[in-house]
Structure formats: structure tokens, C-alpha cells
C-alpha positions in Angstrom: 0.6 32.2 -5.7 1.7 32.8 -2.2 5.3 32.0 -1.6 4.2 29.8 1.5 2.2 27.7 -0.8 5.1 26.6 -3.0 5.4 23.0 -4.0 8.4 21.4 -2.3 9.1 19.4 -5.4 8.7 22.3 -7.8 11.8 22.8 -10.0 13.1 19.2 -9.5 14.6 18.2 -12.7 14.2 14.6 -14.0 17.2 12.4 -13.1 19.7 11.4 -15.7 18.6 8.1 -17.3 21.5 6.1 -15.8 20.7 7.4 -12.4 17.0 6.6 -12.8 17.7 3.1 -14.0 20.0 2.5 -11.0 17.2 3.7 -8.7 14.6 1.5 -10.4 16.9 -1.5 -10.1 17.6 -0.8 -6.4 13.9 -0.6 -5.6 13.2 -3.9 -7.5 15.9 -5.7 -5.7 15.2 -4.5 -2.3 11.4 -5.2 -2.5 12.0 -8.5 -4.2 14.3 -9.6 -1.3 11.7 -8.6 1.4 13.0 -5.1 2.2 10.4 -2.4 2.6 11.4 1.1 1.3 10.3 4.6 1.7 10.9 7.8 -0.3 9.3 11.1 -1.3 8.3 12.0 -4.9 5.4 13.9 -6.5 2.4 11.7 -7.2 2.8 11.5 -10.9 6.4 10.3 -10.6 5.4 7.7 -7.9 2.9 6.4 -10.5 5.6 6.1 -13.3 8.0 4.4 -10.9 5.4 1.9 -9.6 4.6 1.0 -13.2 8.2 0.2 -14.1 9.3 -1.5 -10.8 6.1 -3.5 -10.3 6.1 -4.9 -13.8 9.7 -6.1 -13.3 8.7 -7.8 -10.1 5.7 -9.5 -11.8 8.0 -11.1 -14.3 10.0 -12.5 -11.4 6.8 -14.2 -10.0 5.8 -11.6 -7.3 2.2 -10.5 -6.7 1.9 -6.7 -6.8 -0.6 -4.2 -5.8 -0.8 -0.4 -5.9 -3.0 1.4 -3.3 -3.5 5.1 -3.9 -4.4 6.9 -0.6 -4.6 10.4 -2.1 -8.5 10.5 -1.5 -8.6 8.5 1.6 -9.5 10.3 4.8 -11.2 7.6 7.1 -10.5 4.2 8.4 -13.5 2.8 6.5 -12.0 4.4 3.3 -8.7 2.7 3.9 -10.3 -0.6 4.7 -12.3 -0.5 1.5 -9.2 0.3 -0.5 -7.3 -2.6 1.1 -10.0 -5.1 0.6 -10.6 -4.2 -2.9 -7.0 -4.5 -3.7 -6.4 -7.8 -2.2 -9.6 -9.4 -3.3 -9.0 -8.1 -7.0 -5.5 -9.7 -6.6 -7.0 -13.0 -5.6 -10.1 -13.2 -8.0 -9.0 -11.1 -10.9 -12.3 -9.4 -10.9 -12.3 -5.6 -11.3 -13.8 -3.4 -10.2 -15.5 -4.3 -6.9 -18.0 -1.9 -5.4 -16.4 0.9 -3.5 -19.4 3.0 -2.3 -19.5 1.5 1.2 -18.1 -1.4 3.2 -21.5 -2.9 3.4 -21.8 -2.9 -0.4 -18.4 -4.4 -0.8 -19.0 -7.1 1.7 -22.4 -8.1 0.2 -20.8 -8.3 -3.2 -18.6 -11.0 -1.9 -21.7 -13.4 -1.8 -21.9 -13.2 -5.6 -21.3 -16.9 -6.9 -18.5 -15.8 -9.3 -16.6 -14.2 -6.4 -17.5 -16.4 -3.6 -16.1 -19.5 -5.4 -12.8 -17.8 -5.7 -12.3 -16.5 -2.2 -13.8 -19.1 0.1 -10.3 -20.5 0.7 -9.0 -17.2 2.2 -12.0 -15.1 3.1 -14.6 -15.7 5.8 -17.5 -13.7 4.5 -19.9 -14.4 7.5 -17.2 -13.0 9.7 -16.9 -9.9 7.7 -20.6 -9.5 7.8 -20.5 -9.8 11.6 -18.0 -7.1 12.1 -19.0 -4.8 9.2 -19.9 -2.1 11.7 -16.4 -2.1 13.2 -14.0 -0.5 10.6 -11.0 -1.4 12.9 -11.8 -5.1 13.0 -12.4 -5.0 9.1 -9.1 -3.3 8.8 -7.3 -6.0 10.8 -8.8 -8.6 8.5 -8.0 -6.7 5.3 -4.4 -6.4 6.5 -4.2 -10.1 7.3 -5.3 -11.0 3.8 -2.1 -9.2 2.6 -0.2 -11.9 4.2 -2.6 -14.8 3.8 -2.8 -14.7 0.0 0.9 -14.8 -0.9 1.6 -17.2 2.0 -0.7 -19.8 0.5 1.1 -19.8 -2.8 4.5 -19.2 -1.3 5.0 -16.0 -3.3 5.9 -12.5 -2.5 3.4 -9.6 -2.4 4.9 -6.2 -3.1 2.5 -3.4 -2.1 3.1 0.1 -3.4 1.4 2.8 -1.4 0.9 6.2 -3.1 0.6 9.2 -0.7 1.2 7.1 2.4 1.4 10.3 4.5 -2.4 10.6 4.3 -2.7 7.8 7.0 -1.1 10.2 9.5 -4.2 12.5 9.2 -6.8 9.8 9.8 -6.4 8.5 13.3 -3.7 8.7 16.0 -3.7 4.9 16.5 -4.0 4.0 12.9 -0.2 3.9 12.1 0.5 1.9 15.3 -2.1 -0.6 14.3 -0.8 -1.0 10.9 2.9 -1.3 12.1 1.8 -4.0 14.6 0.5 -6.1 11.6 3.1 -5.3 9.0 6.1 -6.2 11.2 4.9 -9.8 11.5 4.4 -10.4 7.8 6.8 -12.7 6.1 5.5 -12.6 2.5 4.9 -8.9 2.0 7.2 -6.0 1.3 6.1 -2.4 1.0 7.0 0.8 -0.9 5.8 3.7 1.2 5.8 6.7 -1.2 4.4 10.2 -0.5 4.7 13.6 -1.9 5.4 15.5 1.3 9.1 15.0 2.0 8.8 16.4 5.6 6.0 14.3 6.7 7.4 11.1 5.1 10.8 11.8 6.8 9.1 12.4 10.1 7.0 9.2 9.8 10.1 6.9 9.3 12.9 8.9 11.0 11.3 10.3 14.1 11.7 7.9 17.1 8.3 8.7 18.5 6.5 7.5 15.3 5.1 4.0 14.9 7.0 3.3 11.5 10.3 4.5 12.8 13.1 2.5 11.0 10.4 0.2 9.6 11.6 0.9 6.0 14.9 1.8 4.3 14.8 5.6 3.5 15.9 6.2 0.0 16.6 9.4 -1.9 15.2 9.8 -5.3 18.1 10.9 -7.6 18.1 14.5 -8.6 
């Protein structure tokens, strides 16, 4: 393998159990108290951490959701992933179609789904804007707030490979930040496997997510 292609995480040893437990507890407390966080770890470690942290938060009454962006490359793909996540959270029906936005929206008219979402989702509106991925994205992000707000619970969203958003569209991160910063019932874990990009997204003053989340260091 070419030296320039080395994995920045290669050779990272697992943390000591006590350090790992402290990190998990810190994540749990920050997210439970409404603080969003960001850090970089390889994807498989992000999955293990999410499993532990989110299960703890569920026992404390939080809604939780994992959104894997590792294979997302378009605004439509991100919108599908968001809609699937929040609707499954609300209906308990899994999986919902993911082949296209049109198929996903049409599936919402199924009687078993429509009865469970009519209090939060305006399906005719979704149909009217289904050709506009950005408007559908706005609606999907608004659902992230609307669902926990109705039940006065907290929703914790864990993004895997969040840095993928940076490659999709120049305005996408600005649009997401504009929504996220006004949400009162949602906290986020922005996790990615590229330390340099993740640091840039949250520490560079020119970036939309500058200082939006507390930057943590995974224990080594």
C-alpha cells in the first residue's frame, strides 16, 4: 500500500476500560443534557460506541436514532435517510422503502402508516414538494424536532460519517446548521472517521458548524 494512503487511525490501540467507560459516561451525560458533541473515530468504533451510549439514553427516556451517512452522496439520499429514521422512530415500522423519495412518500399513504403519522406529517405537502429535495430536506429536519417536542422527550441523533455532508453541496451544511441551532429537543453526536475534515468542520471559523458542538477526544 502506498504510504500516502495510510489510514490515519491505523495503529490506534483500544483505550483502557476505565478510560473508555469515562468517555461513554461523558457522551451520555452531555447528550442527555442537550449538548451536541463531535469527535473522530473509525466507523466500526463509532458503531460500538453508539450502541452503548444510545441504549443508556433510551433507559433514561430519550428517543434515539442512528443515521449512517457512509453511502450518502446526494441531498436526496440524505433526505431519504432522515425521513426513514424519523418515521421509523414514530411508527415503529421498519424498514420503509429507500429506493427513491417518490416511493418513500407514496408508502406513507398505506393505512397502517398513515394512521400513525397523521399527527406529525402532512403527506399531501410532501407529495407537492417531492421534486424539490431541499424543501423535503427542510421538512425531514423539522420532524426531528416535532416528534420529541410533542411528547416532551429528548431525541438524540447519532450521525456516522458526518463528514460526507461536506462533499454533497456547498450550501447543505449551512442549511442544516440553520435548522439545528433552533431545535430545543434534539442533541447530536457528529462522528466521522476523517479527523482532519471533522476538525475543520467544527473548528474552522469559516465553516457552518463552527463551535456548534463540543469537540471531544477519543481516549487513546
